[in-house]
N, C-alpha and C positions, 0 to 999 in steps of 0.2 A: 504494500500500500504506500503510495507516494504522498509526501506531505508538501513539498515545495517544488515549484517549477521555475528553473533558473533560465532566464533569457538575457543575453547580452545584446543591448540595443544601443548603437551609437547615435548621438545627436549633439547638436551644438546648443549649449546652455546660455550662450551670450554672457552678459555680465550678471545675470540674475542667479542667485543661489537659493537653496531651500530655506535658508535663514531669512530671506527677504519676504517670504509669504506672510501676509497678515490677515487675508480674508479668504473665504471659500472660493470666490470667483477666480482668484489668482491660481489656486491649486487646480481647479477645473480646466482652466485655459491651458495650463502647463501639461497635464496628463493627456488631454485630448489632442494636443498638438504633437506630442512626442511618442505616444503609445497607442497604436491602433486598437489593441484589445481593451483599452480603457475608454474608448469613445462611447458617449451616451451613458456613462456611469454617473448616476445621480448620487452625490455625496450624502451620507447619512445611513441609517439603518431602517429597514422596512419591516414592520411587524406583520403578522398574518391577518390581524384584524384591528379595529379601532381601539379595543381594550389593550392589546399589546402595545400599541403606539402610545397610550397613556403612560405606561411604564417606561418606555424608551425615552419619552420626553421628560420623565421625572429624574432620570439618572444623569450624572455629569459625565459626559463622554464627548470626545471630539471626533469628527469624521476624518480628521487628518492631524498628524503630529510630527514635529520635526525634532530629531535627536540622533545621538550616536548609538545605534542599536548593537553594534558589534565591537565597540571599544577600540576602534582603529584610528580615532582622532578625526574622522570624516563625518559630516552631517548626512543623515539619511531621512527618508520621508515615508511615513506610514499613511495610507489612505484606505478608507472603506466607504462603500456605497452600494447601490443596488441597480441591477439592470434586468429588465423583464421580471420584476418581483423577486429576483434572486440576490441575496446579500453576498457581497464579495469584498475581500480585503487583500491588500498588497503591501509589501515592503519594497521600496525603491532604494537600493543600496548604492552609495557612492563607492567609486574605486579610485586608485591612484591616478588613473587616466581621466582627465577632465571630461572627455566626451564619451565615456562608457559607464554604464550602470547595470546593476543586476535587478531584474524585476522578479520578485518572489511572490507567488500567490499563497495566501495563508488559508489553510483548510484544517479542520480537526482531523486528527489521525483516527480517532475512535468516535463515531457519530452516534449520539443517543437521542437527541431532540430534533424537533422540526423548526426551531428558531435558534440559530447559533450565530454568535458574533464575538469579536475580540474587543477589548478595551485596553487602553494603555495605562500603566501605573508607573509613575516616576519614583525612582529610588536613588540612593546615594551611589549605587553601583551601575546606574544607567536605567533606561526604560525596560519594563517587562510587558509582555503581551499576555493578558488574562483572557483566555477563551472561555466564554460562558455558553452553556447549553440549556435550553428550556423546552418543555413540551406544552403546546397550546391547546391540546385536546385531552380531556380527562376521561379515563376508561375505568371500568370496574369488573370484578369477577368474584364469584363465590368461593370462599376458602373456609372449609370446615363449617359450613352453614352460615357464614357471615360475609357480607358484601365488603370487599376490600377495594379501595380506590387508588388509582395511580395517575399522576404523581401524588404522593401523600401531602405535599405542601402546596397543593394547587391554590392559587389566589384567584378567587372568582371576580374580584374587582378588575384585575389586570388580564384575566383570561389566560393564565400561564402558570406553570410550576417549574421551579428550578431543579435541574438534574445533576449537573456536574460542572466543575471549573478546573481548567488546566492552565498552569502557569508556564509560559514558554520564554526562552531566551535565544538570541541568535548567536551561534558559535560555529566557527569553521564551516561557513557557507551553508548553514542550514539551521532550522529551528529545532531546539531540543528541549526536553523537560527541564525546568529550572530547578537547580539544586543549590541552595545558599552555601553549602559546604562541599563542593565537588572534591573527590579524591583524585588529585592530579599526579599521584605517584605513578611512575612508569609501569606499564603492564609486564607481568612476568609470563602469564599465559591465560588464555580463555579456552574453555572446553565446553562445547554444546552437544547435547544429544537430543535430537528431535525424532519423535516417533508417535505412532498411534497405538493405544492400548488394545484396540480391537482390530488392528490391521487396516490396510488400505492406503495409508499415506506413506510418504518417504520416511524410511528409518535410516538415520545416518548419525555419525559422530564427526565433529570437526574441532580440531585443536589448532590454535594460532599462538605462537610464542612471541617473545619480546622483539625478535628480529623480523617478524612477519612471515616466518616459515609456517606453512600450513600442511596438516595431515588430515586427509578426508577418508573416513572409513564408510563405505557404502554397504549397508547391511541388507536392505531389501527395498523394493518399490522405488528405486532411484533412477534418474535419467541415465546415468552410466551404470555399467555392470557392477556386480558385487566386487569388493576388493578395496585395497588401500591405494590412495592417490596422493601425490605430493606436489606442491607448487609454492611460489612466493607471492604474498599479497602485494598488489600494486601499491606504490608509495602513497598516492593520494587517498586510496581506500583505507590503507592502514592508519593514516592520520585521522580520518573521519571515525574509524572504528574505535580508536583510543579515546577520542572526544566523547563519543556516545557512552562508552564505558565509564569515563570519568564523571559524567553527569547522572549516572544511574542513582536512584534514590530509594533506599530500603530502610525500613524501621529496625530491622535486625539483619545480622550478617548471614543468618540461616533463615530462610523464609519459604513458605508454601502458599501458593495462590490457587484459588478456584476449587472446584469440586473434584475429589479424587476419582469419581466415576466418569469424568470427562474423557473423551476419546483421545484428542490430540494433546501432546505433552511436550514441554521443553524442560530439560534438566541442564542447569548451567553451573559451572564451577569457574570462578574468576579469582586469580591470584595476582596480587600487586607486589612490587619489589620492596615495599615498606613492611611486608608481612601481612597486610590485610587480605582476608579471603572472604568471598561471598559464595554461598551454596544455595541455589534457588531451584525450586521445582514449581513450574507454572502449568497447572492443569488446564487453565482457561486460555493460555497463550495470549494473555492480555492483562497480566497482573498489575502493571504500571504503564504509564504512557511511554516512559523510557524503554521498557522492555519491548513494547510493540515496535518502536523504532529500531531497536537492536535486531529483532527477528527479521524485519524487512530487509535490513542491510546484510545480515548473514545470508539470507536467501539469495540476495543479489550476488554476493561473493561466490556462493556455492554453485550457482547456475551459470555464471558468466566467466568464471575462471577457466583457463585452458589447462586442465589437469593432465 
């Protein structure tokens, strides 16, 4: 599952910079002039109905925000709006080259609600992206003879119920789950075992060490034949992998997620050079936002490497 789409789009900025923006009109003119995919994007957030819009109008948010999102000393631009009733959000990242920018579409990795949008929170360490998800329809079902409603905290005045909040930060060319205390000790190794308890999906073990050396053991149901394969992780991918691991956030060093009766499972063992170890069993394959991102990236490495 992909989270950001990176597009390198050259254009002349003239003498104007992101810091010069003061009103919505200036931002609209800028994005429509330089980004074809952002034409007809109406700044703001569109609710599913008028009640939702009451809530959106009551909170303090900006449809655009200027700040340094990746701590590189360059000013970036966050914009959000709607096109054909679909809410969209983007980060326009500055680069060292004055005429080149990265356009990153912001989407939730794990979608729960039908009204989802990010807001910006300023901190001493830079801006954070808080992605909020709501459900605008309330449903019910009978559980042990009682009617149970979902979402539980549904607000009838605003016609919506809060589901989840993900805090994101932009690191190494992508958005990752925010961890206020990332463990940046170098990787010693990571070992992942992906399998299905009841068969059917790929069963494999992958180990990557501190030098990027990889050993893949295909057990069954894999694209390649059974056996052991070796390769070296590409430098850029190894850099991203380390960053994803650094920002993983666990309440305990040994943790189990999900229902043990679930079919698909990931078992993870991470060792850092400072002696820290993490042992994770994820029955749901979605224990945390950071784990979901890690699984997607591991699958990309496993399937695209020339073993």
